[in-house]
C-alpha positions as a Markdown table, in Angstrom:
| # | Residue | x | y | z |
|---|---|---|---|---|
| 1 | Unk | 97.7 | -38.5 | 221.1 |
| 2 | Unk | 99.1 | -42.3 | 221.8 |
| 3 | Unk | 96.1 | -43.2 | 223.3 |
| 4 | Unk | 94.0 | -42.1 | 220.1 |
| 5 | Unk | 96.7 | -44.0 | 218.1 |
| 6 | Unk | 96.4 | -47.3 | 220.0 |
| 7 | Unk | 92.2 | -46.8 | 220.0 |
| 8 | Unk | 92.4 | -46.3 | 216.4 |
| 9 | Unk | 94.6 | -49.3 | 215.6 |
| 10 | Unk | 92.5 | -51.5 | 217.5 |
| 11 | Unk | 89.5 | -50.6 | 215.9 |
| 12 | Unk | 90.9 | -51.0 | 212.7 |
| 13 | Unk | 92.1 | -54.4 | 213.2 |
| 14 | Unk | 88.5 | -55.1 | 215.1 |
| 15 | Unk | 86.9 | -53.9 | 211.7 |
| 16 | Unk | 88.7 | -56.3 | 210.0 |
| 17 | Unk | 87.9 | -59.3 | 212.3 |
| 18 | Unk | 84.4 | -58.5 | 213.1 |
| 19 | Unk | 83.7 | -58.1 | 209.0 |
| 20 | Unk | 85.2 | -61.0 | 208.3 |
| 21 | Unk | 83.8 | -63.0 | 211.5 |
| 22 | Unk | 80.5 | -61.5 | 210.5 |
| 23 | Unk | 80.7 | -62.8 | 206.9 |
| 24 | Unk | 81.5 | -66.1 | 207.6 |
| 25 | Unk | 79.0 | -66.4 | 210.6 |
| 26 | Unk | 75.8 | -65.1 | 208.7 |
| 27 | Unk | 76.9 | -67.3 | 205.7 |
| 28 | Unk | 76.8 | -70.3 | 208.2 |
| 29 | Unk | 73.9 | -69.4 | 210.5 |
| 30 | Unk | 71.5 | -68.1 | 207.8 |
| 31 | Unk | 68.8 | -65.0 | 208.9 |
| 32 | Unk | 66.9 | -66.8 | 211.0 |
| 33 | Unk | 69.6 | -68.5 | 213.3 |
| 34 | Unk | 71.4 | -65.2 | 213.3 |
| 35 | Unk | 68.0 | -63.3 | 214.0 |
| 36 | Unk | 67.3 | -65.8 | 216.9 |
| 37 | Unk | 70.7 | -64.7 | 218.5 |
| 38 | Unk | 70.7 | -60.9 | 217.5 |
| 39 | Unk | 67.8 | -60.2 | 219.5 |
| 40 | Unk | 68.5 | -61.6 | 222.7 |
| 41 | Unk | 72.3 | -60.2 | 222.6 |
| 42 | Unk | 70.6 | -56.8 | 222.0 |
| 43 | Unk | 68.6 | -57.0 | 225.1 |
| 44 | Unk | 71.7 | -58.4 | 226.8 |
| 45 | Unk | 73.5 | -55.7 | 225.8 |
| 46 | Unk | 70.9 | -52.9 | 227.0 |
| 47 | Unk | 71.0 | -54.5 | 230.5 |
| 48 | Unk | 74.7 | -54.4 | 230.5 |
| 49 | Unk | 74.8 | -50.8 | 230.1 |
| 50 | Unk | 71.9 | -50.4 | 232.6 |
| 51 | Unk | 74.2 | -52.5 | 235.0 |
| 52 | Unk | 77.2 | -50.4 | 234.4 |
| 53 | Unk | 75.6 | -47.0 | 236.8 |
| 54 | Unk | 78.4 | -45.1 | 235.5 |
| 55 | Unk | 80.8 | -46.8 | 238.0 |
| 56 | Unk | 83.6 | -47.2 | 235.4 |
| 57 | Unk | 83.3 | -43.5 | 234.2 |
| 58 | Unk | 83.4 | -42.5 | 238.1 |
| 59 | Unk | 86.4 | -44.5 | 238.8 |
| 60 | Unk | 88.4 | -43.0 | 235.3 |
| 61 | Unk | 87.3 | -39.9 | 236.1 |
| 62 | Unk | 87.8 | -39.3 | 239.7 |
| 63 | Unk | 90.0 | -36.3 | 240.4 |
| 64 | Unk | 92.0 | -38.5 | 243.3 |
| 65 | Unk | 93.4 | -41.7 | 242.7 |
| 66 | Unk | 90.4 | -44.4 | 244.3 |
| 67 | Unk | 92.4 | -46.6 | 247.0 |
| 68 | Unk | 92.1 | -50.1 | 246.5 |
| 69 | Unk | 88.8 | -50.5 | 248.3 |
| 70 | Unk | 87.3 | -48.0 | 246.0 |
| 71 | Unk | 87.9 | -50.5 | 243.1 |
| 72 | Unk | 86.3 | -53.6 | 245.5 |
| 73 | Unk | 83.3 | -51.1 | 246.1 |
| 74 | Unk | 83.0 | -50.6 | 242.3 |
| 75 | Unk | 83.3 | -54.4 | 241.8 |
| 76 | Unk | 80.8 | -55.4 | 244.4 |
| 77 | Unk | 78.2 | -52.9 | 243.2 |
| 78 | Unk | 78.3 | -54.3 | 239.7 |
| 79 | Unk | 77.9 | -57.9 | 240.8 |
| 80 | Unk | 74.8 | -56.9 | 242.4 |
| 81 | Unk | 73.3 | -55.1 | 239.6 |
| 82 | Unk | 74.3 | -57.7 | 237.4 |
| 83 | Unk | 72.8 | -60.4 | 239.5 |
| 84 | Unk | 69.6 | -58.2 | 240.2 |
| 85 | Unk | 69.3 | -57.0 | 236.5 |
| 86 | Unk | 69.3 | -60.7 | 235.3 |
| 87 | Unk | 66.9 | -62.2 | 238.2 |
| 88 | Unk | 64.5 | -59.0 | 237.1 |
| 89 | Unk | 64.6 | -60.3 | 233.4 |
| 90 | Unk | 64.6 | -63.7 | 233.8 |
| 91 | Unk | 60.8 | -62.9 | 235.8 |
| 92 | Unk | 59.7 | -61.0 | 233.2 |
| 93 | Unk | 60.2 | -64.1 | 230.5 |
| 94 | Unk | 56.7 | -65.3 | 230.7 |
| 95 | Unk | 55.7 | -62.1 | 229.4 |
| 96 | Unk | 58.0 | -62.0 | 226.9 |
| 97 | Unk | 56.9 | -65.1 | 225.6 |
| 98 | Unk | 53.2 | -63.8 | 225.4 |
| 99 | Unk | 54.7 | -60.6 | 223.5 |
| 100 | Unk | 56.9 | -62.6 | 221.2 |
| 101 | Unk | 55.0 | -64.8 | 218.0 |
| 102 | Unk | 58.2 | -66.7 | 217.8 |
| 103 | Unk | 59.1 | -68.1 | 220.7 |
| 104 | Unk | 62.6 | -69.1 | 219.6 |
| 105 | Unk | 63.9 | -66.1 | 221.0 |
| 106 | Unk | 63.5 | -66.6 | 224.7 |
| 107 | Unk | 65.9 | -69.9 | 224.8 |
| 108 | Unk | 69.1 | -67.7 | 223.9 |
| 109 | Unk | 68.1 | -64.9 | 226.2 |
| 110 | Unk | 67.7 | -67.4 | 229.2 |
| 111 | Unk | 71.0 | -68.7 | 228.3 |
| 112 | Unk | 72.6 | -65.2 | 227.6 |
| 113 | Unk | 71.4 | -63.3 | 230.7 |
| 114 | Unk | 74.0 | -64.6 | 233.7 |
| 115 | Unk | 76.8 | -63.2 | 231.3 |
| 116 | Unk | 75.8 | -60.0 | 232.1 |
| 117 | Unk | 77.3 | -60.0 | 236.1 |
| 118 | Unk | 80.2 | -61.3 | 234.2 |
| 119 | Unk | 80.7 | -58.3 | 231.8 |
| 120 | Unk | 80.1 | -56.0 | 234.2 |
| 121 | Unk | 82.6 | -57.5 | 236.7 |
| 122 | Unk | 85.4 | -56.6 | 234.1 |
| 123 | Unk | 84.7 | -53.1 | 234.5 |
| 124 | Unk | 87.1 | -52.2 | 237.4 |
| 125 | Unk | 90.0 | -53.8 | 236.1 |
| 126 | Unk | 89.6 | -52.0 | 232.3 |
| 127 | Unk | 89.1 | -49.0 | 234.5 |
| 128 | Unk | 92.2 | -49.6 | 236.2 |
| 129 | Unk | 94.0 | -49.7 | 233.1 |
| 130 | Unk | 92.2 | -46.4 | 231.9 |
| 131 | Unk | 93.4 | -44.5 | 235.1 |
| 132 | Unk | 97.0 | -45.4 | 234.4 |
| 133 | Unk | 96.9 | -44.2 | 230.8 |
| 134 | Unk | 97.5 | -48.0 | 229.7 |
| 135 | Unk | 95.6 | -47.8 | 226.5 |
| 136 | Unk | 97.7 | -50.4 | 224.7 |
| 137 | Unk | 96.4 | -52.8 | 227.2 |
| 138 | Unk | 93.1 | -51.7 | 227.0 |
| 139 | Unk | 93.4 | -52.1 | 223.1 |
| 140 | Unk | 94.9 | -55.1 | 222.8 |
| 141 | Unk | 92.7 | -56.8 | 225.8 |
| 142 | Unk | 89.4 | -55.7 | 223.7 |
| 143 | Unk | 90.6 | -57.3 | 220.5 |
| 144 | Unk | 91.5 | -60.4 | 222.1 |
| 145 | Unk | 87.8 | -60.6 | 223.0 |
| 146 | Unk | 86.9 | -60.2 | 219.8 |
| 147 | Unk | 89.4 | -63.2 | 218.4 |
| 148 | Unk | 87.8 | -65.6 | 220.8 |
| 149 | Unk | 84.3 | -64.8 | 219.6 |
| 150 | Unk | 84.9 | -65.0 | 216.7 |
| 151 | Unk | 87.0 | -68.1 | 216.8 |
| 152 | Unk | 84.5 | -69.8 | 219.0 |
| 153 | Unk | 81.5 | -68.6 | 217.2 |
| 154 | Unk | 82.6 | -69.8 | 213.6 |
| 155 | Unk | 84.1 | -73.2 | 214.7 |
| 156 | Unk | 80.6 | -73.9 | 216.5 |
| 157 | Unk | 78.4 | -72.6 | 213.4 |
| 158 | Unk | 80.6 | -75.1 | 211.2 |
| 159 | Unk | 79.9 | -78.0 | 213.3 |
| 160 | Unk | 76.0 | -77.2 | 212.8 |
| 161 | Unk | 75.1 | -75.8 | 216.4 |
| 162 | Unk | 73.0 | -73.1 | 214.6 |
| 163 | Unk | 71.9 | -70.2 | 217.4 |
| 164 | Unk | 73.9 | -71.5 | 219.8 |
| 165 | Unk | 77.0 | -71.1 | 218.3 |
| 166 | Unk | 77.3 | -67.0 | 218.8 |
| 167 | Unk | 75.7 | -67.9 | 222.3 |
| 168 | Unk | 78.4 | -69.8 | 223.7 |
| 169 | Unk | 81.2 | -67.3 | 221.8 |
| 170 | Unk | 79.7 | -64.9 | 223.9 |
| 171 | Unk | 80.1 | -66.5 | 227.2 |
| 172 | Unk | 83.5 | -67.4 | 226.2 |
| 173 | Unk | 84.7 | -63.8 | 225.1 |
| 174 | Unk | 83.2 | -62.1 | 228.3 |
| 175 | Unk | 84.6 | -64.9 | 230.5 |
| 176 | Unk | 88.1 | -64.4 | 228.5 |
| 177 | Unk | 87.9 | -60.6 | 229.4 |
| 178 | Unk | 87.2 | -60.9 | 233.1 |
| 179 | Unk | 90.0 | -63.4 | 233.7 |
| 180 | Unk | 92.5 | -61.5 | 231.4 |
| 181 | Unk | 91.6 | -58.1 | 232.6 |
| 182 | Unk | 92.4 | -59.0 | 236.4 |
| 183 | Unk | 95.6 | -60.4 | 234.9 |
| 184 | Unk | 96.7 | -57.2 | 233.0 |
| 185 | Unk | 95.9 | -54.7 | 235.6 |
| 186 | Unk | 96.8 | -56.7 | 238.6 |
| 187 | Unk | 93.5 | -56.2 | 240.3 |
| 188 | Unk | 92.3 | -58.9 | 242.9 |
| 189 | Unk | 88.1 | -58.5 | 243.1 |
| 190 | Unk | 87.0 | -58.4 | 246.7 |
| 191 | Unk | 83.8 | -57.8 | 248.3 |
| 192 | Unk | 83.3 | -54.5 | 249.8 |
| 193 | Unk | 80.3 | -52.7 | 251.1 |
| 194 | Unk | 80.5 | -48.4 | 252.2 |
| 195 | Unk | 77.7 | -46.4 | 252.6 |
| 196 | Unk | 80.0 | -43.1 | 252.1 |
| 197 | Unk | 81.8 | -44.8 | 248.9 |
| 198 | Unk | 78.2 | -45.9 | 247.5 |
| 199 | Unk | 77.0 | -42.3 | 247.8 |
| 200 | Unk | 80.1 | -40.9 | 246.4 |
| 201 | Unk | 79.8 | -43.1 | 243.5 |
| 202 | Unk | 76.2 | -42.3 | 242.6 |
| 203 | Unk | 76.1 | -38.8 | 243.5 |
| 204 | Unk | 78.6 | -38.1 | 240.4 |
| 205 | Unk | 77.4 | -40.9 | 238.1 |
| 206 | Unk | 73.6 | -41.1 | 238.5 |
| 207 | Unk | 73.2 | -38.1 | 235.8 |
| 208 | Unk | 75.4 | -39.6 | 233.0 |
| 209 | Unk | 74.2 | -43.1 | 233.5 |
| 210 | Unk | 70.5 | -42.2 | 232.9 |
| 211 | Unk | 71.3 | -40.6 | 229.8 |
| 212 | Unk | 72.9 | -43.5 | 228.4 |
| 213 | Unk | 70.6 | -45.8 | 229.8 |
| 214 | Unk | 67.6 | -43.9 | 227.7 |
| 215 | Unk | 70.0 | -43.8 | 224.6 |
| 216 | Unk | 71.2 | -47.4 | 224.7 |
| 217 | Unk | 67.2 | -48.3 | 225.3 |
| 218 | Unk | 67.1 | -48.0 | 221.3 |
| 219 | Unk | 69.0 | -51.4 | 221.2 |
| 220 | Unk | 65.3 | -53.1 | 222.3 |
| 221 | Unk | 63.4 | -51.6 | 219.1 |
| 222 | Unk | 64.8 | -54.3 | 216.9 |
| 223 | Unk | 64.4 | -57.4 | 219.1 |
| 224 | Unk | 61.1 | -56.1 | 220.7 |
| 225 | Unk | 59.1 | -54.5 | 217.5 |
| 226 | Unk | 60.8 | -56.2 | 214.8 |
| 227 | Unk | 61.0 | -59.5 | 216.7 |
| 228 | Unk | 57.2 | -59.0 | 217.3 |
| 229 | Unk | 55.6 | -58.3 | 214.3 |
| 230 | Unk | 58.2 | -59.7 | 211.3 |
| 231 | Unk | 60.0 | -62.3 | 213.1 |
| 232 | Unk | 63.7 | -63.6 | 213.5 |
| 233 | Unk | 64.6 | -63.2 | 209.8 |
| 234 | Unk | 64.0 | -59.3 | 209.9 |
| 235 | Unk | 66.0 | -59.0 | 213.3 |
| 236 | Unk | 68.7 | -60.2 | 211.4 |
| 237 | Unk | 68.5 | -58.3 | 208.7 |
| 238 | Unk | 68.1 | -54.8 | 210.9 |
| 239 | Unk | 70.6 | -56.1 | 213.2 |
| 240 | Unk | 73.1 | -56.8 | 210.0 |
| 241 | Unk | 72.2 | -52.9 | 208.8 |
| 242 | Unk | 73.2 | -51.6 | 212.3 |
| 243 | Unk | 76.3 | -54.1 | 212.2 |
| 244 | Unk | 77.4 | -52.2 | 209.1 |
| 245 | Unk | 77.2 | -48.5 | 210.1 |
| 246 | Unk | 78.9 | -49.8 | 213.4 |
| 247 | Unk | 81.8 | -51.3 | 211.6 |
| 248 | Unk | 82.0 | -48.5 | 209.1 |
| 249 | Unk | 82.0 | -45.7 | 211.9 |
| 250 | Unk | 84.8 | -47.0 | 213.7 |
| 251 | Unk | 87.0 | -43.6 | 213.5 |
| 252 | Unk | 83.9 | -41.5 | 214.7 |
| 253 | Unk | 83.4 | -44.1 | 217.7 |
| 254 | Unk | 87.3 | -43.8 | 218.6 |
| 255 | Unk | 87.3 | -40.4 | 218.3 |
| 256 | Unk | 84.4 | -39.4 | 220.2 |
| 257 | Unk | 85.7 | -41.7 | 223.1 |
| 258 | Unk | 88.7 | -39.1 | 223.3 |
| 259 | Unk | 86.9 | -36.1 | 222.6 |
| 260 | Unk | 85.2 | -35.3 | 226.4 |
| 261 | Unk | 89.3 | -35.0 | 227.5 |
| 262 | Unk | 90.1 | -33.0 | 224.6 |
| 263 | Unk | 87.0 | -30.5 | 225.5 |
| 264 | Unk | 87.5 | -30.3 | 229.2 |
| 265 | Unk | 90.9 | -28.7 | 228.7 |
| 266 | Unk | 89.3 | -25.8 | 227.2 |
| 267 | Unk | 85.8 | -26.0 | 229.1 |
| 268 | Unk | 86.4 | -22.5 | 230.6 |
| 269 | Unk | 87.2 | -20.5 | 227.5 |
| 270 | Unk | 84.0 | -20.8 | 225.2 |
| 271 | Unk | 85.5 | -19.0 | 222.4 |
| 272 | Unk | 88.2 | -22.2 | 222.1 |
| 273 | Unk | 85.5 | -24.5 | 223.1 |
| 274 | Unk | 83.1 | -23.2 | 220.5 |
| 275 | Unk | 86.2 | -23.5 | 217.6 |
| 276 | Unk | 86.8 | -26.9 | 218.8 |
| 277 | Unk | 83.3 | -28.1 | 218.6 |
| 278 | Unk | 82.6 | -26.4 | 214.8 |
| 279 | Unk | 86.0 | -28.2 | 213.5 |
| 280 | Unk | 85.3 | -31.4 | 215.0 |
| 281 | Unk | 81.5 | -31.9 | 213.8 |
| 282 | Unk | 82.9 | -31.3 | 210.3 |
| 283 | Unk | 86.0 | -33.6 | 210.7 |
| 284 | Unk | 83.4 | -36.1 | 212.3 |
| 285 | Unk | 81.5 | -35.8 | 209.0 |
| 286 | Unk | 84.7 | -36.5 | 207.0 |
| 287 | Unk | 85.6 | -39.6 | 208.5 |
| 288 | Unk | 82.1 | -41.3 | 208.6 |
| 289 | Unk | 80.3 | -39.7 | 205.3 |
| 290 | Unk | 82.8 | -41.3 | 202.9 |
| 291 | Unk | 82.8 | -45.1 | 204.1 |
| 292 | Unk | 78.9 | -44.4 | 204.3 |
| 293 | Unk | 78.5 | -43.8 | 201.0 |
| 294 | Unk | 81.1 | -45.9 | 199.2 |
| 295 | Unk | 79.6 | -48.8 | 200.9 |
| 296 | Unk | 76.2 | -48.0 | 199.9 |
| 297 | Unk | 77.5 | -47.7 | 195.9 |
| 298 | Unk | 78.9 | -51.5 | 196.4 |
| 299 | Unk | 76.8 | -53.2 | 198.8 |
| 300 | Unk | 74.1 | -54.3 | 196.5 |
| 301 | Unk | 76.8 | -56.4 | 194.5 |
| 302 | Unk | 79.0 | -57.1 | 197.3 |
| 303 | Unk | 76.4 | -58.3 | 200.0 |
| 304 | Unk | 74.7 | -61.2 | 198.0 |
| 305 | Unk | 78.2 | -62.7 | 196.8 |
| 306 | Unk | 79.5 | -62.7 | 200.0 |
| 307 | Unk | 77.0 | -62.9 | 202.6 |
| 308 | Unk | 74.7 | -65.3 | 200.6 |
| 309 | Unk | 71.0 | -64.8 | 199.0 |
| 310 | Unk | 68.6 | -63.2 | 201.3 |
| 311 | Unk | 70.4 | -60.8 | 203.2 |
| 312 | Unk | 70.4 | -58.1 | 200.5 |
| 313 | Unk | 67.0 | -57.4 | 202.0 |
| 314 | Unk | 68.3 | -55.5 | 204.9 |
| 315 | Unk | 70.2 | -53.1 | 202.5 |
| 316 | Unk | 66.6 | -51.3 | 201.9 |
| 317 | Unk | 67.1 | -49.8 | 205.5 |
| 318 | Unk | 70.7 | -49.2 | 205.2 |
| 319 | Unk | 70.3 | -45.9 | 203.9 |
| 320 | Unk | 68.6 | -44.9 | 207.1 |
| 321 | Unk | 70.3 | -46.5 | 209.7 |
| 322 | Unk | 73.5 | -44.6 | 208.2 |
| 323 | Unk | 71.8 | -41.4 | 207.9 |
| 324 | Unk | 71.1 | -41.5 | 211.6 |
| 325 | Unk | 74.5 | -42.2 | 212.4 |
| 326 | Unk | 76.0 | -39.1 | 210.2 |
| 327 | Unk | 73.3 | -37.2 | 212.3 |
| 328 | Unk | 74.9 | -38.3 | 215.4 |
| 329 | Unk | 78.1 | -37.6 | 213.8 |
| 330 | Unk | 77.6 | -34.2 | 213.8 |
| 331 | Unk | 75.6 | -33.7 | 217.0 |
| 332 | Unk | 77.9 | -36.0 | 219.3 |
| 333 | Unk | 80.1 | -33.0 | 219.3 |
| 334 | Unk | 77.4 | -30.7 | 221.3 |
| 335 | Unk | 77.0 | -33.7 | 223.4 |
| 336 | Unk | 80.3 | -34.2 | 224.4 |
| 337 | Unk | 80.3 | -30.3 | 225.5 |
| 338 | Unk | 77.0 | -30.8 | 227.4 |
| 339 | Unk | 79.0 | -33.7 | 229.3 |
| 340 | Unk | 82.0 | -31.4 | 229.7 |
| 341 | Unk | 80.2 | -28.7 | 231.2 |
| 342 | Unk | 78.1 | -30.9 | 233.3 |
| 343 | Unk | 74.5 | -30.6 | 231.5 |
| 344 | Unk | 74.2 | -34.4 | 232.0 |
| 345 | Unk | 70.1 | -34.0 | 232.4 |
| 346 | Unk | 70.0 | -32.1 | 229.1 |
| 347 | Unk | 71.6 | -34.5 | 227.5 |
| 348 | Unk | 69.4 | -37.2 | 229.3 |
| 349 | Unk | 65.9 | -34.9 | 228.3 |
| 350 | Unk | 67.2 | -35.5 | 224.4 |
| 351 | Unk | 68.2 | -38.8 | 224.5 |
| 352 | Unk | 64.5 | -39.3 | 226.1 |
| 353 | Unk | 62.8 | -37.3 | 223.3 |
| 354 | Unk | 64.9 | -39.1 | 220.4 |
| 355 | Unk | 63.6 | -42.6 | 222.1 |
| 356 | Unk | 60.4 | -41.7 | 222.1 |
| 357 | Unk | 60.2 | -40.5 | 218.5 |
| 358 | Unk | 62.1 | -43.5 | 217.3 |
| 359 | Unk | 60.5 | -46.4 | 219.6 |
| 360 | Unk | 56.9 | -44.7 | 219.0 |
| 361 | Unk | 57.5 | -44.4 | 215.2 |
| 362 | Unk | 58.6 | -47.7 | 214.8 |
| 363 | Unk | 55.8 | -49.5 | 217.1 |
| 364 | Unk | 53.3 | -47.9 | 214.7 |
| 365 | Unk | 54.7 | -48.2 | 211.2 |
| 366 | Unk | 56.4 | -51.4 | 211.7 |
| 367 | Unk | 53.4 | -53.5 | 211.9 |
| 368 | Unk | 51.9 | -51.6 | 208.8 |
| 369 | Unk | 54.6 | -50.9 | 206.5 |
| 370 | Unk | 57.1 | -54.0 | 207.7 |
| 371 | Unk | 60.9 | -52.8 | 207.6 |
| 372 | Unk | 60.6 | -49.9 | 205.6 |
| 373 | Unk | 58.4 | -48.5 | 208.7 |
| 374 | Unk | 61.9 | -48.9 | 210.9 |
| 375 | Unk | 63.6 | -47.1 | 208.0 |
| 376 | Unk | 61.1 | -44.4 | 208.6 |
| 377 | Unk | 61.2 | -44.3 | 212.5 |
| 378 | Unk | 64.9 | -43.6 | 212.1 |
| 379 | Unk | 64.3 | -40.7 | 210.0 |
| 380 | Unk | 61.6 | -39.5 | 212.2 |
| 381 | Unk | 63.9 | -39.5 | 215.2 |
| 382 | Unk | 66.3 | -37.2 | 213.9 |
| 383 | Unk | 63.8 | -34.3 | 214.9 |
| 384 | Unk | 65.1 | -34.7 | 218.4 |
| 385 | Unk | 68.4 | -33.3 | 217.5 |
| 386 | Unk | 66.4 | -29.7 | 217.3 |
| 387 | Unk | 66.0 | -29.9 | 221.2 |
| 388 | Unk | 70.1 | -30.6 | 221.5 |
| 389 | Unk | 70.2 | -27.5 | 219.3 |
| 390 | Unk | 68.1 | -25.2 | 221.2 |
| 391 | Unk | 70.0 | -26.2 | 224.5 |
| 392 | Unk | 73.3 | -25.8 | 222.8 |
| 393 | Unk | 72.7 | -22.4 | 222.1 |
| 394 | Unk | 71.5 | -21.2 | 225.2 |
| 395 | Unk | 75.0 | -21.6 | 226.3 |
| 396 | Unk | 77.0 | -20.4 | 223.4 |
| 397 | Unk | 76.0 | -19.4 | 219.6 |
| 398 | Unk | 77.9 | -21.8 | 216.8 |
| 399 | Unk | 77.8 | -22.6 | 213.3 |
| 400 | Unk | 77.3 | -25.6 | 211.3 |
| 401 | Unk | 79.8 | -24.3 | 207.9 |
| 402 | Unk | 82.0 | -27.2 | 208.7 |
| 403 | Unk | 79.1 | -30.0 | 208.6 |
| 404 | Unk | 76.5 | -28.8 | 206.5 |
| 405 | Unk | 78.4 | -29.4 | 202.5 |
| 406 | Unk | 79.7 | -32.5 | 203.7 |
| 407 | Unk | 76.0 | -33.6 | 204.5 |
| 408 | Unk | 75.0 | -32.4 | 201.4 |
| 409 | Unk | 78.0 | -34.2 | 200.1 |
| 410 | Unk | 77.5 | -37.5 | 201.5 |
| 411 | Unk | 73.6 | -38.0 | 202.5 |
| 412 | Unk | 72.7 | -38.5 | 198.6 |
| 413 | Unk | 74.9 | -41.4 | 198.0 |
| 414 | Unk | 73.4 | -43.1 | 200.8 |
| 415 | Unk | 70.2 | -43.9 | 199.0 |
| 416 | Unk | 72.2 | -45.4 | 195.8 |
| 417 | Unk | 71.2 | -48.9 | 197.0 |
| 418 | Unk | 67.8 | -47.9 | 195.2 |
| 419 | Unk | 68.9 | -46.8 | 191.9 |
| 420 | Unk | 70.5 | -49.2 | 189.0 |
| 421 | Unk | 73.6 | -48.0 | 187.3 |
| 422 | Unk | 74.2 | -45.5 | 186.0 |
| 423 | Unk | 71.8 | -43.6 | 187.7 |
| 424 | Unk | 73.3 | -44.3 | 191.1 |
| 425 | Unk | 76.4 | -42.2 | 190.1 |
| 426 | Unk | 74.6 | -39.0 | 189.6 |
| 427 | Unk | 74.0 | -39.0 | 193.5 |
| 428 | Unk | 77.8 | -38.4 | 194.0 |
| 429 | Unk | 77.6 | -35.3 | 192.0 |
| 430 | Unk | 76.8 | -32.9 | 194.9 |
| 431 | Unk | 79.9 | -34.0 | 196.4 |
| 432 | Unk | 81.7 | -33.0 | 193.2 |
| 433 | Unk | 79.8 | -29.6 | 193.6 |
| 434 | Unk | 81.2 | -29.2 | 197.3 |
| 435 | Unk | 84.7 | -30.2 | 196.3 |
| 436 | Unk | 84.7 | -27.7 | 193.6 |
| 437 | Unk | 83.0 | -24.6 | 195.3 |
| 438 | Unk | 83.9 | -25.0 | 198.6 |
| 439 | Unk | 87.9 | -24.2 | 199.6 |
| 440 | Unk | 87.0 | -24.6 | 203.2 |
| 441 | Unk | 85.9 | -28.3 | 202.7 |
| 442 | Unk | 89.2 | -28.9 | 200.8 |
| 443 | Unk | 91.3 | -27.5 | 203.7 |
| 444 | Unk | 89.2 | -30.1 | 205.9 |
| 445 | Unk | 90.4 | -32.9 | 204.1 |
| 446 | Unk | 94.2 | -31.9 | 204.3 |
| 447 | Unk | 93.7 | -31.3 | 207.9 |
| 448 | Unk | 91.8 | -34.6 | 208.3 |
| 449 | Unk | 94.8 | -36.3 | 206.5 |
| 450 | Unk | 97.1 | -34.5 | 208.9 |
| 451 | Unk | 95.3 | -36.3 | 211.9 |
| 452 | Unk | 95.3 | -39.8 | 210.6 |
| 453 | Unk | 99.3 | -39.1 | 209.9 |
| 454 | Unk | 99.8 | -37.9 | 213.4 |
| 455 | Unk | 97.6 | -41.1 | 214.6 |
| 456 | Unk | 100.1 | -43.3 | 212.5 |
| 457 | Unk | 103.1 | -42.0 | 214.0 |
| 458 | Unk | 102.1 | -41.7 | 217.6 |
């Protein structure tokens, strides 16, 4: 419970810092400079996920406490992975220059590539803190990284550094996290290579890693597809819509991080596992739906006022991005169960289907329909969840009764950005009807409120 409290508090504070930072940064940079940063950083974040190769997950979940040499082995593997990925990407830069119609994406990417090994080298120290259940230190560490990034980016942007303001800020924040995490955890990095340790780590983490690699490849659609056909301004609009959804869904993200540990405690009792999953599906939607829908109601007035003229273009794709996040809120519990039951390859297969649908649709539609083509690609990718449902029902039957009413309630208001007042208010009628005729949903609100109060008091 205390781990959940610290994560929730951290994410709450991080939400405020991130929203404030994005608000000021986008006003100072404008869509073009922000897009020239958003495209390369998406590629770098994808490379960072690839380079993790599940090492941090192995360190945290290993039944026996890892010996010091195991942490050194992990550090060495991550350093090598980061350097190799950065080198390979450097070699592909000529191809990227040919792919992009706007060459301004490449110089920031060159500057950011060497951050990849820096970010990866942080993971053993953080894994050591998580292994010791020191969630408070992890929460404060990640929060301090956000503060460093935001303060440096805003200072340099104010001085007119343009795209190089967030690039420099990312370098500073990742370097800070590496140094500070080692200081707090007491870990002193050393190089060590052992074939038995390598085999032990990779045999555990490979299936989990591939699943994560495939899913994270969706980050590449914006810089590679939108960047090629629509340019940096459009990359900025899509990036901002995604950032809104990420920030507004912070509660779902925090609870998912804890769900695998919670579900693992009942993994041998399918009845309890099913009941926990069904309950969590509804609560996940309840945690995200009101925030996503409420933002859609006020965003057409808030975004131009706070972020400046021109940024409201991104609001046209926000409903589809938010819809994708709500669907993921429902099915993230199935994914958690599959991970707990060690069905990692089924999750990887679902991720592959989802990405093929999403990236394929975007590649076809964006060139023909612009930003709306990206929005439709988000909707088309939802078909992939059918595969996940089929795989779960082969393990045990379950019900969506706790989740579907909330989807009926909160999906229509997402599209209020397309309607003027007072018509957009009519999209909230389904929510009123759900609350009026569904006692179960009213009970869920009380239950969710109890969880929130428990987190606050933990």
